[in-house]
C-alpha positions in Angstrom: 0.2 0.3 0.2 1.1 3.7 -1.2 2.2 5.3 2.4 4.3 8.6 1.1 3.4 11.9 1.6 5.1 14.6 0.7 6.9 16.5 2.9 5.4 20.5 2.9 2.1 18.9 4.7 1.2 20.6 8.4 2.2 18.8 11.0 0.0 17.6 13.6 2.0 19.4 16.6 0.3 22.3 15.7 -3.2 23.2 17.3 -5.8 23.9 15.1 -5.3 27.7 15.5 -2.0 27.6 14.8 -3.3 25.4 11.7 -5.6 27.4 10.8 -3.0 30.9 10.6 -0.6 28.9 8.8 -3.0 28.6 6.1 -4.1 32.0 6.3 -0.2 33.4 6.2 0.4 31.3 2.8 -2.8 32.7 2.0 -1.3 36.1 2.1 1.6 35.4 0.5 -0.2 34.3 -2.6 -1.4 37.8 -2.5 1.5 39.6 -2.2 3.0 37.4 -5.1 0.3 38.8 -7.1 0.9 42.3 -9.0 -3.2 42.6 -9.6 -3.6 42.4 -6.0 -0.6 44.3 -4.9 -1.1 47.3 -7.4 -5.2 47.7 -6.7 -4.6 46.9 -2.9 -1.8 50.0 -2.9 -5.0 52.0 -4.0 -7.3 51.2 -2.5 -4.9 51.7 0.8 -3.6 55.0 -0.6 -7.4 56.3 -0.6 -8.5 55.3 3.0 -5.6 56.7 4.3 -5.8 60.2 2.3 -9.6 59.3 3.5 -8.3 59.2 7.3 -6.2 62.7 6.7 -8.4 64.4 5.2 -8.7 67.1 8.2 -4.9 66.8 8.7 -3.8 67.5 5.0 -5.7 70.7 3.8 -6.0 74.2 4.9 -9.9 74.6 4.6 -12.7 73.3 5.7 -14.8 71.1 3.0 -17.8 73.4 3.1 -15.6 76.9 4.1 -16.3 79.5 1.4 -13.7 82.0 0.5 -15.4 84.3 -2.1 -11.6 85.2 -3.0 -10.4 82.0 -4.4 -14.0 81.7 -6.0 -12.4 79.2 -9.6 -8.9 79.9 -8.2 -6.8 77.3 -10.4 -4.6 74.7 -9.4 -1.5 75.6 -7.6 -3.1 78.6 -6.3 -1.7 79.4 -2.3 -3.8 77.3 -0.1 -5.6 75.6 -2.4 -2.9 72.7 -4.2 -5.9 71.4 -6.3 -7.7 74.8 -7.0 -11.3 76.1 -5.6 -14.8 75.8 -7.0 -17.1 78.0 -8.1 -18.4 79.1 -4.8 -14.6 79.2 -3.5 -14.6 76.0 -1.6 -11.5 74.0 -1.5 -11.4 71.5 -4.2 -8.6 69.3 -2.2 -10.3 69.3 0.9 -13.7 68.3 -0.4 -12.4 65.4 -2.6 -10.7 64.0 0.4 -13.9 64.1 2.9 -15.6 62.4 -0.5 -13.7 59.9 0.4 -15.0 59.1 3.1 -18.4 59.8 2.4 -17.9 57.3 -0.8 -15.8 54.3 2.3 -19.2 54.5 4.3 -21.3 54.5 1.7 -20.2 51.1 0.8 -19.6 49.7 3.4 -23.3 50.3 4.8 -24.9 49.5 1.7 -22.4 46.4 0.7 -22.4 45.0 4.3 -26.2 45.0 4.7 -26.8 43.1 1.2 -23.7 40.8 2.5 -25.5 40.0 6.0 -29.1 39.2 4.8 -28.2 37.8 1.1 -25.5 35.7 2.5 -28.4 34.2 5.3 -31.1 33.7 3.3 -28.9 32.3 0.7 -27.5 30.2 2.6 -30.7 29.1 4.6 -32.4 29.0 0.7 -30.2 26.8 -0.7 -29.5 24.4 1.9 -33.2 23.7 3.7 -35.5 23.1 1.1 -38.4 24.1 3.0 -37.5 27.6 3.0 -36.7 27.8 -0.4 -39.6 29.3 -1.9 -40.8 31.8 0.6 -37.1 33.0 0.5 -37.3 33.5 -3.2 -40.7 34.9 -3.4 -39.4 37.5 -1.5 -36.1 37.9 -3.3 -37.8 38.0 -6.1 -40.5 40.8 -4.8 -37.4 43.1 -3.6 -36.0 42.9 -7.0 -39.1 44.1 -8.9 -38.9 47.9 -6.7 -37.8 50.5 -9.1 -34.2 50.9 -6.8 -33.4 54.6 -7.6 -37.2 55.8 -7.6 -37.5 54.3 -4.7 -34.4 55.7 -3.0 -35.8 59.3 -4.1 -39.1 58.6 -3.2 -38.3 57.9 0.4 -35.9 60.9 0.8 -38.4 62.4 3.1 -38.0 59.5 5.5 -34.6 59.5 5.4 -34.0 63.2 6.3 -31.5 63.2 3.5 -29.0 61.2 5.5 -27.0 59.5 2.6 -26.4 56.6 5.7 -30.3 55.5 6.1 -30.5 55.5 2.1 -27.3 53.1 1.7 -29.3 50.9 4.1 -32.1 51.2 2.2 -29.7 50.7 -0.7 -28.5 47.4 0.6 -31.7 45.8 1.1 -32.4 46.1 -2.3 -29.0 44.9 -3.6 -29.7 41.9 -1.4 -31.5 39.2 -3.8 -28.0 39.8 -6.3 -25.9 38.2 -3.0 -29.1 35.9 -2.4 -28.9 34.1 -5.7 -25.6 33.6 -6.1 -25.2 32.0 -2.0 -28.1 29.8 -3.0 -26.8 28.5 -6.0 -23.1 28.1 -4.7 -24.9 27.0 -1.9 -27.1 24.1 -3.6 -24.1 23.3 -5.4 -21.9 22.5 -3.3 -24.6 20.5 -0.2 -24.7 17.7 -3.2 -20.8 17.2 -2.7 -19.8 13.7 -1.4 -17.8 15.2 1.4 -20.9 16.8 3.0 -23.1 14.2 3.1 -20.3 12.1 4.5 -20.4 14.7 7.6 -24.0 14.8 7.6 -23.6 11.2 8.1 -21.4 11.4 11.1 -23.6 13.4 12.8 -22.1 16.9 12.4 -25.0 19.7 12.4 -26.4 21.5 9.5 -25.3 24.7 11.0 -22.0 23.6 11.5 -21.5 22.1 7.9 -23.0 25.7 6.5 -20.5 27.2 8.2 -17.4 25.0 7.7 -18.0 23.2 4.7 -20.2 25.6 2.2 -19.2 28.9 3.7 -16.0 27.9 3.2 -16.7 27.3 -1.0 -19.0 30.1 -1.6 -16.7 32.6 -0.4 -14.6 33.3 -3.7 -18.0 34.4 -5.6 -19.3 36.4 -2.5 -16.0 38.0 -2.0 -16.1 39.3 -6.2 -20.4 39.8 -5.6 -18.8 42.2 -2.7 -16.4 44.6 -4.8 -19.4 45.1 -7.5 -21.5 46.0 -5.0 -19.8 47.9 -2.9 -18.6 49.5 -5.9 -22.1 50.0 -6.9 -23.0 51.5 -3.5 -21.0 54.1 -3.8 -21.8 54.9 -7.7 -25.5 55.4 -6.5 -24.8 57.4 -3.6 -22.8 59.5 -6.1 -25.8 59.2 -8.6 -28.3 61.0 -6.1 -26.2 63.6 -4.7 -25.0 64.0 -8.8 -29.0 65.0 -9.0 -29.6 67.2 -6.2 -30.7 64.4 -3.6 -30.0 64.4 0.1 -27.6 66.5 2.3 -26.0 69.8 0.5 -23.3 69.9 3.4 -22.2 66.3 2.9 -19.4 66.0 -0.1 -19.7 63.7 -2.5 -18.2 62.7 -5.9 -21.2 62.9 -7.3 -22.0 66.6 -6.1 -18.6 67.8 -6.9 -19.2 66.1 -10.6 -22.4 68.1 -10.6 -20.7 71.3 -9.3 -17.9 70.9 -11.9 -20.2 70.4 -15.4 -22.1 73.0 -14.6 -18.4 75.1 -14.5 -17.0 72.8 -16.8 -16.3 75.3 -19.6 -14.5 77.9 -17.1 -12.3 75.4 -15.0 -12.7 72.0 -16.9 -10.7 70.4 -13.3 -12.9 70.9 -11.3 -14.8 68.0 -12.8 -12.1 65.8 -14.0 -10.7 65.7 -10.2 -13.5 63.7 -8.8 -14.4 62.1 -12.0 -11.3 60.6 -12.1 -11.5 59.4 -8.5 -14.5 57.7 -8.1 -13.4 55.8 -11.6 -10.3 54.9 -10.1 -11.7 53.9 -6.5 -14.4 51.3 -8.3 -12.0 49.8 -10.5 -9.5 49.7 -7.9 -11.9 47.5 -6.1 -13.4 45.3 -8.3 -9.9 44.2 -9.7 -9.2 43.5 -5.8 -12.1 41.6 -5.5 -11.0 39.3 -8.4 -7.4 38.8 -7.2 -8.9 37.9 -3.9 -11.0 35.2 -5.4 -8.2 34.1 -7.1 -5.9 33.8 -4.4 -8.4 32.1 -1.7 -10.6 30.4 -4.2 -8.6 28.5 -6.7 -9.2 25.6 -8.9 -11.7 23.2 -6.4 -12.3 19.6 -7.4 -16.3 19.0 -7.9 -18.1 15.6 -6.9 -21.4 14.7 -6.8 -23.5 13.7 -3.3 -26.6 12.6 -2.6 -29.0 14.9 -1.0 -31.2 15.0 2.2 -33.3 12.5 3.2 -37.1 12.5 1.8 -39.8 10.3 3.2 -43.6 11.4 1.2 -45.3 13.2 3.6 -48.0 11.5 5.7 -45.8 8.6 5.2 -47.0 5.1 7.9 -44.0 2.9 9.1 -45.8 -0.5 8.5 -46.3 -2.6 12.1 -43.4 -5.2 12.0 -42.8 -7.3 15.4 -39.1 -7.1 17.1 -37.8 -10.4 16.5 -34.3 -9.3 18.4 -32.4 -8.7 14.7 -30.1 -5.4 14.9 -31.8 -4.1 11.5 -34.8 -5.1 10.0 -36.2 -3.9 6.7 -39.5 -4.9 6.1 -41.4 -4.5 2.3 -39.1 -1.0 1.9 -40.7 0.5 -1.2 -39.0 3.6 -2.9 -40.0 5.7 -5.7 -38.8 8.4 -8.1 -42.1 10.6 -9.7 -41.6 11.4 -13.7 -42.2 14.1 -15.9 -45.4 13.3 -16.1 -46.1 13.0 -12.6 -46.2 8.9 -12.4 -44.5 7.2 -9.4 -41.7 5.3 -10.5 -40.3 2.4 -7.8 -36.5 1.5 -8.2 -37.1 -0.3 -4.6 -39.7 -2.9 -4.6 -40.7 -4.7 -1.6 -37.2 -5.3 -0.4 -37.2 -7.3 2.9 -33.4 -7.7 5.1 -32.6 -8.4 8.6 -28.9 -8.3 10.2 -27.6 -9.4 13.5 -25.2 -8.5 15.3 -21.1 -9.1 14.1 -23.0 -10.3 11.1 -21.8 -8.7 7.4 -25.0 -8.9 5.0 -23.5 -8.8 1.7 -25.9 -6.7 -0.9 -24.9 -7.8 -4.1 -26.6 -6.9 -7.6 -25.4 -4.8 -11.1 -25.5 -1.0 -11.4 -28.7 -0.3 -11.0 -30.4 -2.7 -9.0 -31.6 -0.7 -6.4 -28.8 -1.8 -4.1 -27.2 1.8 -3.0 -31.0 3.1 -3.1 -31.6 0.2 -0.2 -29.0 1.3 1.7 -29.6 5.2 1.3 -32.7 4.2 2.5 -31.6 2.6 6.0 -29.6 5.8 6.1 -31.9 8.0 5.6 -29.7 9.7 3.0 -32.1 9.2 0.1 -32.1 12.2 -2.7 -34.9 14.5 -2.1 -36.5 13.9 -5.3 -36.8 10.9 -3.5 -40.3 9.1 -1.9 -40.9 5.8 0.4 -43.7 4.7 -0.6 -44.4 1.6 2.0 -42.4 -0.3 4.1 -40.4 -0.4 7.9 -37.0 0.1 8.4 -35.8 -0.7 12.6 -32.8 -0.7 14.3 -33.5 -2.4 17.7 -36.9 -2.2 17.8 -36.6 1.7 16.5 -38.3 2.8 13.8 -36.3 4.9 10.9 -38.3 6.1 8.1 -40.6 9.1 9.3 -37.9 10.0 12.1 -37.3 13.7 12.3 -33.8 15.2 10.9 -32.4 15.9 14.3 -33.1 12.4 15.8 -31.2 10.9 12.6 -28.5 13.0 13.1 -28.3 11.7 16.4 -28.3 8.1 15.2 -26.0 8.5 12.5 -23.8 10.5 14.8 -24.0 7.4 17.1 -25.4 3.8 16.1 -25.2 3.7 12.5 -22.1 4.6 10.1 -21.1 4.9 6.7 -18.2 4.2 4.7 -18.4 5.6 0.7 -16.7 4.8 -2.5 -14.8 7.1 -4.0 -12.9 7.7 -0.5 -11.0 11.3 -2.0 -14.4 13.1 -3.0 -16.1 12.1 0.1 -13.0 14.6 2.1 -13.6 18.0 1.8 -10.0 19.6 -0.1 -9.6 22.6 1.8 -9.3 21.0 5.4 -6.6 18.7 6.9 -7.4 14.5 7.2 -7.4 15.8 11.2 -9.8 18.3 11.3 -12.1 16.7 9.6 -11.7 13.6 11.8 -11.6 15.9 15.3 -14.9 17.6 14.1 -16.8 14.1 13.2 -15.6 12.7 16.6 -16.8 16.1 18.6 -20.1 16.0 16.8 -20.8 12.0 17.4 -19.1 11.6 20.6 -19.2 15.1 23.0 -16.0 15.4 23.7 -13.3 17.8 23.9 -11.1 19.1 21.2 -8.1 17.4 23.0 -9.8 14.3 23.8 -11.0 14.0 19.8 -7.5 14.8 18.5 -6.2 11.9 20.8 -9.2 9.4 19.4 -8.2 10.3 15.8 -4.7 9.6 16.0 -5.4 6.2 18.2 -8.0 5.5 15.6 -5.8 6.0 12.2 -3.2 3.8 14.2 -6.0 1.0 13.9 -6.7 0.9 10.9 -3.3 0.6 10.3 -1.7 4.1 9.2 1.8 3.8 9.7 2.4 7.1 11.0 -0.7 8.6 12.1 0.9 11.8 12.9 1.9 12.8 10.1 -1.5 11.6 8.2 -3.1 13.3 10.4 -1.5 16.9 9.2 -2.2 15.8 5.8 -4.4 17.4 3.4 -6.6 15.1 0.9 -4.5 15.2 -1.6 -1.1 14.4 0.1 -2.6 10.7 0.8 -3.5 7.7 -1.1 -6.5 6.2 -2.4 -6.1 3.6 0.2 -4.8 5.8 2.8 -7.9 8.0 2.6 -10.0 5.0 2.6 -8.7 4.1 5.5 -9.1 7.5 7.4 -12.7 7.1 6.2 -13.1 3.7 7.8 -11.4 5.1 11.1 -13.8 8.3 11.1 -16.9 5.7 10.7 -16.1 3.6 13.4 -15.2 6.6 15.8 -18.4 6.4 18.0 -18.4 2.3 17.8 -21.3 1.9 15.7 -23.9 -1.3 15.8 -24.3 -0.7 12.4 -21.7 0.0 9.8 -22.8 0.4 5.6 -20.2 0.1 3.3 -21.2 1.1 0.0 -19.0 -0.4 -2.7 -15.8 0.1 -0.1 -13.2 -1.4 -2.3 -14.2 -0.3 -5.9 -11.5 2.4 -6.8 -8.6 0.2 -5.1 -6.0 -2.0 -6.4 -6.5 -5.3 -5.8 -3.9 -6.0 -2.9 -5.6 -2.5 -1.1 -8.7 -4.5 -1.3 -7.8 -7.5 0.5 -6.0 -5.0 2.9 -9.2 -3.4 3.7 -11.3 -6.4 3.4 -9.0 -7.7 6.5 -9.5 -4.7 8.1 -13.5 -4.8 8.4 -13.5 -8.0 9.7 -10.7 -7.7 12.2 -12.7 -4.3 13.4 -16.2 -6.4 12.8 -14.6 -9.4 15.3 -13.3 -6.5 17.6 -16.6 -4.1 17.8 -19.2 -6.7 17.2 -21.0 -4.5 15.0 -23.6 -5.3 11.9 -22.4 -4.5 8.7 -24.0 -4.2 5.4 -21.5 -4.0 2.5 -22.9 -2.8 -0.7 -21.4 -4.4 -3.7 -21.5 -6.1 -7.0 -18.0 -8.2 -6.6 -19.1 -11.7 -5.6 -15.0 -12.3 -4.7 -15.4 -9.6 -2.1 -18.9 -11.1 -1.0 -16.9 -14.5 -0.4 -14.1 -13.0 1.1 -16.3 -11.6 4.1 -20.0 -12.0 3.9 -21.8 -14.6 6.5 -25.0 -14.0 4.2 -26.4 -12.4 1.2 -29.1 -10.9 -0.1 -29.2 -10.7 -4.6 -31.1 -7.4 -5.7 -32.6 -7.1 -9.8 -34.9 -4.3 -10.5 -35.2 -3.2 -7.4 -36.2 -6.5 -5.4 -34.6 -9.3 -3.6 -34.3 -12.3 -5.9 -32.2 -14.5 -3.9 -30.9 -14.4 -0.2 -29.1 -16.8 2.2 -26.3 -17.8 3.5 -23.1 -17.3 1.2 -22.1 -20.5 1.3 -25.8 -22.1 0.1 -26.1 -19.6 -2.5 -22.7 -20.3 -3.9 -23.2 -23.9 -3.9 -26.9 -24.0 -5.0 -28.0 -20.8 -6.6 -31.9 -21.2 -7.0 -32.6 -17.8 -9.2 -31.6 -17.6 -13.0 -30.3 -14.1 -12.3 -28.2 -15.5 -9.3 -26.8 -18.1 -11.1 -26.1 -15.3 -14.4 -24.0 -13.2 -12.2 -22.0 -16.4 -10.6 -21.8 -18.0 -14.4 -19.4 -14.3 -15.2 -16.6 -15.0 -12.6 -13.7 -16.9 -14.2 -13.8 -20.5 -12.7 -10.5 -22.3 -11.7 -10.3 -24.1 -14.8 -10.1 -21.1 -17.5 -7.8 -19.4 -15.5 -5.0 -22.3 -15.2 -5.4 -22.5 -18.8 -4.1 -18.6 -19.3 -0.7 -17.8 -19.7 0.9 -17.1 -16.4 0.7 -13.3 -16.2 -3.0 -13.3 -17.0 -3.6 -16.1 -14.8 -2.1 -14.1 -11.6 -4.4 -11.5 -12.8 -7.8 -12.9 -13.3 -6.6 -15.0 -9.8 -6.5 -11.5 -8.0 -9.7 -10.3 -9.9 -11.4 -13.7 -8.8 -10.6 -12.9 -4.9 
C-alpha cells in the first residue's frame, strides 16, 4: 500500500488555531505575489489613508467658502487643486468625499452581504425554506431602486447613510441568488454527505464546509456591490438629492459639470477619483477570489433524506434482529407525474456481528436500499411503503434531528470514492476531529487523541503525519482507511459500506477487507456491504441478498447460495466469474491477474 506523503504537510503538532494561521499566512503570501492584488490593494489603501487625513492635509474645511478664491486654478496658495465656483477647497472636498464613498459602500454592501448570505445559505440548504425566500427576493428585485430611494428621501431626512441602508436591502437579491446557487451545488458534494452521516449538525456544515466554498464568488460580488453603492450615492448627490453639506463625488461632479467650460479641472478631479476607486475594488476582488478560492475539485453527492408526506411505517414485530427492513418501497416521480419504483418490497435482516452482502449490477437498487436505511435518500425520492427498524426503533419518518443523532452514534457509513468524500480545504485530522466531537461530545483535545489512535488502529503507519496532511497528499488506500477510522469512531452498531474497495487495487482491497473483518470481530457490529463483486462477498460476507431491478430475488448464507443458487439471475452473476479451469489455461501473467480479480 502506498504510504508516502509529500514533505510540505502541516504537522499534527500544530494546534487548530496555529494550523488556521498557517493557512492564512500562505494565502497572504500568494496574494502578495499577485501584481494585480498588490497594485489595486495599494490604490485602495492610499484612498483610505487620504480619507483618514481629510482633516489634516487641507488648509480649509470642505464647506468653508472664501469668495476671493472663486474658481482659483490648481496651484493657488492654500488651494493645491484649486477652488470651485463658490470658493471651496477642491482638495478638502475631494478627501472628505472619499470618506463619504467608503461609508456608503460599507453600509450598502454590508447590509446586502449579511441579509443575502443568510437567506442564500438557508434557501439553498433547507428545501422547505427555498420557496418563500425566493418569493421575497423576487419581490424586492421588482422595486425600482433609484426611484424608490428618491421617493423615500423625506423618510431618511436626506441622510445618505439611511439611504444606503435601504439600498443595501435592495441589493440583497443579487447576493442571495449567488449564495443560494453555490450552496445548492456544494450541498451535493460527497464530503458534505459524509459530514451529515457522521452526525455533524446542519449549521456546522453550513459554517465550516459550505461557507468556505461560497466565499470566493461572494467576495467578488461584494466588491461589485461596494462599487454599486458608491456609484449610487454619487448619482443621487449628482441629482441634488440629499444634504448639500455632505461632500460627495457626485455633488462635486455636478458642480464641475456646470462650470465645465470655465474650470474643467473641477470636473476631472472627482470623476477620475470615483472611477479609479471603483475599478480598484473590482480588480482587487478578482485577485482575492483567485488567491483564496483557486481550482476546487467537484464531486456529486446524495442530498438529504426525503420521506413522502403522511407516510406511516408498517407495524412489524421486533424479533431481536439488529436491523429489520420490511417491504421497503422507494420511488421517483416521472416528468408526467407517475411514481416509478426503483426499490420494491425489499426485506432484509442483519444481526449483531454479521456481515450481509447486498449484491447486484449497477442500477439494481442496492445503493438506494442502503441509503434508505441511512436516511440520506435524494430529495426527489419518495418512500412509498415499508419499515426500517434499528433495534426495534422505526427510522422511516423520524425527524432529521433524531436521524442526525442516530447516524452519529449507532449507524456509520463508508462511501465509495474515498477522495471525493474528504473536504480538500481541510486536513485529514481536522475532519476526523470534527466528526468525533459531533458524535461523541468530547473535547477537541480528546477528539484529537482519539483520531490519532484510530488512524493507527486502521493500519496507517504514521498517524501523526497523516493527521496533518491534506486529502490530496495521501493515497486512495489511505483515504479509505481514514474514512473507516471516522466511521468507527463512535463504535457504531451498524456499519454500511458502499463499494468500499471499488476504487482500490486488489492488494489494497484485500487489506481493507481484512481490516473490516478485524474491526467487526473487535466491536461486534453488523455490516451491510453493498457491492457487485462476488469475490468480495465470498471473502467477508456471512449472508448475501441478490437484487435485480429493485427486488430481492434470492437470499441466504453465502455458502448455500454459492453452492446451490436458485434464481436464474444469481446463476448468471456467478457464471460471470472465471472458474479455476479457465484460469489455468491462461498464460502465467494473465492467470495471476485473473486469480486476483476472482478473489
